[in-house]
C-alpha positions in Angstrom: 145.7 -116.9 -52.2 148.2 -114.2 -53.8 146.7 -115.8 -57.2 143.6 -115.7 -56.9 144.2 -111.8 -55.4 145.9 -110.9 -58.8 142.5 -112.9 -60.5 140.6 -110.5 -58.2 142.3 -107.2 -59.5 143.0 -108.0 -62.8 138.6 -109.2 -63.6 138.1 -105.6 -62.1 140.7 -103.7 -64.2 139.2 -105.7 -67.0 135.8 -104.6 -65.4 136.7 -100.9 -65.5 138.2 -100.6 -68.2 135.2 -101.9 -70.4 133.0 -99.4 -68.7 135.7 -96.5 -69.4 135.3 -97.4 -72.9 131.5 -98.4 -72.9 131.5 -94.3 -71.1 133.3 -92.4 -73.9 131.3 -94.9 -76.6 128.2 -92.6 -75.1 130.1 -89.6 -74.7 131.4 -89.4 -78.5 127.9 -90.9 -79.3 125.9 -88.0 -77.3 129.0 -85.9 -78.5 127.6 -86.3 -82.2 124.7 -85.9 -81.7 124.5 -82.9 -80.5 126.4 -81.9 -83.4 123.8 -82.8 -86.0 121.3 -80.5 -83.8 123.6 -77.8 -84.4 124.8 -76.0 -88.2 127.6 -74.5 -88.0 129.9 -71.3 -89.8 131.1 -71.9 -92.9 128.3 -74.5 -93.8 130.6 -76.4 -96.2 134.3 -77.1 -97.3 135.4 -75.2 -100.1 135.3 -71.2 -101.5 132.5 -69.8 -102.7 131.1 -66.3 -102.3 127.6 -64.3 -102.9 125.2 -67.2 -103.5 121.5 -67.7 -104.0 119.4 -69.8 -102.8 116.5 -72.3 -104.4 114.2 -75.1 -102.1 112.4 -77.1 -104.7 111.4 -80.9 -103.8 112.8 -81.0 -100.2 116.1 -80.1 -100.9 118.2 -77.0 -100.8 120.3 -76.1 -104.1 122.9 -73.2 -103.9 124.2 -71.3 -106.0 128.0 -68.9 -105.6 130.7 -67.7 -107.2 133.7 -70.0 -107.6 137.0 -68.7 -105.9 138.8 -66.6 -106.2 137.4 -64.0 -108.2 135.1 -65.7 -109.9 135.7 -68.9 -113.1 134.8 -70.2 -116.2 131.4 -72.0 -114.3 129.1 -71.9 -111.1 129.4 -73.3 -108.6 125.3 -75.2 -107.4 125.7 -77.3 -104.2 122.7 -79.4 -103.5 121.5 -81.0 -100.0 118.3 -81.9 -98.4 119.5 -81.3 -94.8 121.4 -78.2 -95.4 125.1 -80.2 -93.5 125.7 -82.6 -95.6 126.6 -81.0 -99.2 127.6 -82.3 -102.5 129.1 -80.2 -105.6 126.8 -80.7 -108.9 128.1 -79.0 -112.7 125.5 -77.3 -114.7 125.2 -76.3 -118.3 125.0 -72.5 -118.3 126.2 -69.6 -117.1 130.0 -69.9 -118.7 132.3 -67.5 -120.4 132.4 -69.2 -123.4 128.3 -68.6 -123.1 127.8 -65.6 -122.3 130.3 -63.0 -123.8 129.6 -60.3 -126.2 130.6 -56.8 -127.7 130.0 -55.6 -124.4 131.7 -58.0 -122.4 134.6 -57.0 -119.9 137.2 -59.6 -119.2 135.3 -60.8 -115.7 134.9 -64.0 -115.0 131.1 -66.2 -113.7 129.8 -63.9 -110.7 127.6 -63.5 -108.4 123.9 -65.6 -109.3 120.9 -64.9 -108.3 118.2 -67.6 -108.6 114.3 -67.3 -108.9 111.0 -70.0 -109.4 108.9 -67.6 -111.7 104.8 -68.1 -111.1 104.9 -70.1 -114.4 107.3 -72.6 -112.7 110.2 -72.6 -114.5 114.0 -71.3 -112.8 114.9 -67.5 -114.1 119.1 -67.0 -112.9 120.1 -63.7 -113.1 124.7 -63.5 -113.6 127.4 -61.4 -113.5 129.4 -62.6 -116.4 132.6 -60.1 -117.9 130.3 -57.5 -115.8 126.9 -57.2 -117.8 124.0 -59.4 -116.3 122.6 -62.3 -118.5 119.7 -64.3 -118.1 118.8 -68.2 -117.8 116.7 -70.4 -117.9 116.0 -74.4 -117.1 113.2 -76.4 -115.4 114.3 -77.8 -112.6 117.6 -76.0 -110.8 119.8 -78.3 -111.7 118.7 -77.7 -115.8 119.6 -78.3 -118.9 119.6 -74.0 -118.7 119.4 -72.1 -121.4 119.5 -68.2 -122.5 116.8 -66.9 -121.6 117.0 -64.6 -124.5 116.6 -65.7 -128.0 119.9 -63.9 -130.0 121.5 -65.3 -127.0 122.3 -62.0 -125.7 123.2 -60.3 -122.3 119.8 -59.2 -120.6 121.9 -55.9 -119.1 124.8 -54.5 -121.2 127.6 -53.2 -119.5 127.3 -50.4 -121.5 124.2 -48.7 -120.3 125.5 -47.1 -118.1 128.7 -46.8 -117.7 129.3 -45.0 -115.3 128.3 -47.7 -113.3 128.7 -51.6 -112.6 126.5 -53.3 -114.3 126.4 -56.1 -111.9 124.3 -58.3 -109.2 120.9 -58.5 -110.8 118.4 -60.6 -108.2 114.8 -60.8 -108.7 111.9 -59.7 -106.3 108.3 -61.1 -106.6 106.2 -59.3 -105.4 102.9 -60.4 -103.4 100.4 -59.9 -106.4 102.6 -61.7 -108.7 104.9 -59.1 -110.3 108.5 -59.5 -110.7 111.2 -56.5 -110.6 114.8 -56.7 -111.2 117.5 -54.8 -109.1 120.8 -54.7 -109.4 124.4 -51.8 -110.0 127.1 -52.3 -108.4 129.7 -48.7 -108.6 133.2 -48.4 -110.5 136.3 -48.4 -108.6 134.7 -49.5 -104.9 133.0 -46.5 -104.8 129.9 -44.6 -106.4 127.9 -47.4 -106.3 124.2 -47.4 -107.3 121.2 -49.4 -107.3 118.6 -50.0 -110.4 114.9 -51.2 -110.5 112.5 -52.1 -113.5 109.2 -54.0 -113.1 109.5 -57.3 -115.4 106.5 -58.9 -118.1 106.0 -62.5 -117.2 108.7 -63.5 -119.6 110.8 -62.7 -117.0 113.5 -61.1 -119.3 110.8 -57.7 -120.8 111.5 -54.5 -119.3 107.9 -53.4 -118.7 108.3 -49.1 -118.1 111.7 -47.5 -117.5 114.4 -48.2 -115.1 115.0 -46.0 -112.0 117.2 -45.4 -110.1 116.4 -46.5 -106.7 119.8 -45.8 -104.6 119.8 -45.9 -100.9 122.1 -44.1 -98.3 126.1 -46.1 -98.3 124.6 -48.1 -101.3 127.5 -50.1 -102.9 126.3 -53.4 -104.4 124.2 -56.8 -103.8 121.1 -55.3 -103.7 118.5 -57.9 -101.7 114.6 -57.3 -101.6 112.4 -58.4 -99.4 109.0 -58.0 -97.9 107.8 -57.9 -94.0 104.0 -56.9 -93.1 104.1 -54.3 -96.4 107.2 -52.9 -95.8 109.8 -52.8 -98.5 113.3 -54.0 -97.4 115.9 -53.4 -99.9 119.1 -54.9 -98.4 122.4 -54.7 -99.5 126.3 -54.6 -99.1 128.1 -51.8 -99.1 132.9 -50.8 -98.2 135.5 -52.6 -99.7 135.1 -56.7 -100.1 138.8 -56.9 -99.8 139.1 -54.8 -96.4 137.0 -55.4 -93.5 135.0 -52.7 -95.0 132.5 -54.7 -95.9 129.0 -55.0 -94.6 125.3 -55.8 -94.7 123.0 -52.4 -94.7 119.2 -52.0 -95.1 116.9 -49.3 -96.3 112.9 -49.4 -95.7 110.3 -47.9 -97.9 106.7 -48.7 -98.6 106.6 -49.5 -102.5 108.9 -52.4 -104.6 110.0 -48.4 -106.3 110.9 -46.4 -102.4 112.2 -43.9 -102.1 113.8 -46.0 -99.5 115.1 -45.0 -96.4 118.4 -46.0 -94.8 117.7 -48.1 -90.6 118.6 -46.6 -88.1 120.4 -49.9 -87.2 121.7 -50.0 -90.4 124.1 -52.1 -91.0 123.1 -55.6 -89.0 126.0 -57.6 -90.1 130.0 -56.7 -89.8 133.0 -57.6 -89.1 133.4 -59.3 -85.2 136.8 -58.6 -83.9 136.6 -61.3 -81.4 135.6 -64.1 -83.9 136.4 -64.7 -87.5 134.0 -63.6 -89.1 135.5 -60.8 -91.6 134.0 -58.7 -94.3 130.9 -60.0 -94.4 128.3 -59.8 -97.7 126.8 -59.9 -100.3 123.9 -62.2 -99.0 120.7 -63.9 -100.0 117.8 -64.5 -97.8 115.4 -67.7 -97.0 113.3 -69.0 -94.8 112.2 -72.8 -93.5 109.5 -73.9 -91.9 108.5 -69.7 -90.5 111.9 -68.8 -89.7 114.0 -66.2 -91.8 117.7 -66.8 -92.3 120.5 -65.2 -93.4 123.0 -67.1 -96.0 126.2 -64.7 -96.5 129.7 -65.0 -97.6 133.0 -64.2 -95.2 136.1 -64.3 -96.1 138.4 -67.3 -95.1 140.8 -66.7 -92.4 143.2 -68.6 -95.7 143.1 -65.3 -97.1 142.4 -62.0 -95.1 142.8 -58.9 -96.3 144.2 -60.8 -99.8 143.0 -59.6 -103.2 143.8 -63.7 -103.9 140.3 -63.2 -102.7 139.2 -66.6 -100.7 135.2 -67.0 -99.3 133.6 -69.4 -97.2 129.1 -69.9 -96.4 127.7 -68.9 -93.9 124.0 -69.1 -92.5 122.8 -67.1 -89.4 119.1 -66.2 -88.3 117.9 -62.8 -89.6 115.6 -61.8 -86.8 113.2 -59.0 -86.4 112.1 -56.9 -83.8 108.3 -56.0 -82.8 108.8 -52.1 -84.3 109.5 -53.9 -88.4 113.4 -52.9 -88.1 116.1 -56.5 -88.9 117.8 -57.6 -85.7 121.9 -57.0 -85.6 122.8 -60.4 -87.3 125.5 -62.3 -84.5 127.6 -64.4 -86.5 127.2 -67.8 -84.6 125.5 -71.2 -87.2 121.6 -72.0 -86.7 120.2 -74.9 -85.7 119.5 -77.6 -87.5 116.5 -77.8 -90.0 114.2 -80.7 -88.5 
């Protein structure tokens, strides 16, 4: 009788343990399923900054600066779901290939890639504190200098009192392309310039114009919505917590641009690890706008040996056309 009772107890215990294991497995499966439905920040391991993004053939390609402060080449990340990223290598630009008599010592920084109406991809990238232009038939190249003489598109001494970096192309609804660029020296005096581009995406069509809005320092991004032109940009000091995203609006690509009443829209968050966010880009997926930007990694807060990481959040608008403040939280996974 005692043996029978013990057998029953053991059987019940075994059954109970099995059910507990099954419940744990099911809980893990549900957790995994829930996790796959959300993209958290940072979006990938590694230290990257100044992102630009292209969507092509069902894939995302992010081009970015390698931290700290740029390397001999660029980082290129490829993903089909925006969650699992693979680091790729492209042949151009490199510090060696992009050096001229007017180049400074800075490395490869701040790429901006866009597909033109001719189907080709064009890159505007800062190397040696001047803007170089590349061209390729596909996002991973092979890339080459878009200028036959292998010279920079914007020389470092074009306007010596300002920093000739952060080139960013914008293509308007009518197919006309514009190039924006410019920063300041010694963390002050940032200026934004724009010029119309001819169909080859490298020849200037008309004169360069200074369109600097209030509180501009660097990293211009142009987007258009319902006839309004939004010049977005960064200001502050990237190695401190003053770095942030601002924006100004105008009724044409040349402005004048008036800073919005609720600018800035992305700043250091005291209650999170969002520290010194900025130098962003904007992209659209399934009708929703997103902001892709960098922030300081917790591994190097307030450090000149800068280590930054990539983040993404939704970008939304009010009914009267203001960009809503960005709430750093990640995004729902793409379907």
